[in-house]
C-alpha positions in Angstrom: -9.7 367.3 143.9 -13.0 368.5 143.4 -12.3 370.0 139.8 -10.8 366.8 138.4 -14.7 364.7 139.8 -17.0 367.5 137.9 -14.3 366.2 134.9 -15.0 363.3 135.0 -18.6 363.4 135.8 -18.5 365.6 133.0 -16.8 363.6 130.6 -17.7 360.0 130.7 -21.1 358.0 129.5 -21.3 354.1 130.8 -22.5 351.8 128.0 -24.0 348.6 128.6 -21.4 346.4 128.4 -20.4 348.5 131.9 -17.7 350.8 129.6 -17.0 354.6 131.2 -16.1 356.0 127.9 -14.4 359.4 127.9 -16.0 361.6 126.0 -13.3 364.2 125.8 -10.3 364.6 124.0 -8.8 361.1 122.8 -5.8 359.7 120.1 -6.0 358.9 117.6 -6.5 355.6 118.6 -9.1 356.4 120.8 -7.9 356.7 124.3 -8.8 359.3 126.5 -5.8 362.0 127.7 -6.4 364.9 130.1 -4.0 367.6 130.7 -2.6 367.4 134.6 0.0 370.2 135.6 2.6 370.3 133.1 1.9 366.8 131.4 -0.7 364.6 129.6 -1.9 362.1 131.3 -3.6 358.9 129.7 -7.3 358.6 131.0 -7.2 355.2 131.7 -3.9 354.8 134.0 -5.7 357.8 135.8 -8.6 355.6 136.4 -6.1 353.0 137.8 -4.2 355.2 139.8 -6.8 356.5 141.3 -8.7 353.0 142.3 -5.7 351.2 142.5 -2.5 353.1 143.1 0.5 353.5 141.9 1.3 351.7 138.3 4.5 349.3 138.8 7.6 350.2 137.0 7.4 348.6 133.3 3.6 347.8 133.6 1.0 348.9 131.6 -2.5 349.0 132.5 -4.7 346.6 129.8 -8.2 346.4 128.4 -9.7 343.8 129.1 -12.8 345.3 127.4 -10.5 346.2 124.4 -11.9 349.6 124.4 -9.8 352.4 124.3 -11.7 355.4 125.9 -13.1 352.8 128.5 -12.0 354.0 132.4 -13.7 351.2 134.0 -11.1 350.1 136.8 -13.1 346.7 136.8 -11.6 346.1 133.0 -8.1 346.5 134.1 -5.4 344.3 134.4 -1.6 345.2 134.7 0.8 343.6 132.1 4.6 344.0 130.3 5.0 345.5 126.7 4.9 341.5 125.8 1.6 340.7 127.3 0.2 343.7 125.5 1.4 342.7 122.5 0.1 338.9 123.1 -3.3 340.4 124.2 -3.4 343.0 120.6 -2.4 339.6 118.8 -5.1 337.7 120.9 -7.9 340.1 120.1 -7.3 340.4 116.5 -6.2 344.1 116.8 -2.2 343.7 115.0 -3.3 345.6 111.9 -2.9 342.0 109.9 -6.2 340.8 109.5 -7.1 336.5 110.1 -8.0 335.2 107.4 -10.0 336.7 104.3 -9.0 339.8 106.3 -5.4 339.4 106.3 -3.6 342.0 103.4 -2.4 339.1 101.5 -5.0 336.9 101.4 -5.2 335.1 98.2 -8.7 332.9 99.0 -12.1 334.7 100.1 -14.4 331.8 102.7 
């Protein structure tokens, strides 16, 4: 457990908005990953489990802050796949854009 603590302390910075950003290895989408034994673990899921306990089957750990490398458990909430898609669309991260940023927009502001 001491090794994990040092790894976390050495690879986290705190931002002005309270995000605790993972500075270690990240996926192409920005989510922190770490090797735990023979498997890789998403850092935000590990942070949630260390704080609140096991994640119930079928639920995802979602970010209120919309910051993938954030490990602050106060920025998390649990949801299912549908909740994750709704959150993504509500925050404008579905890749389609809105208004003039939509890939098929014909008019501008």
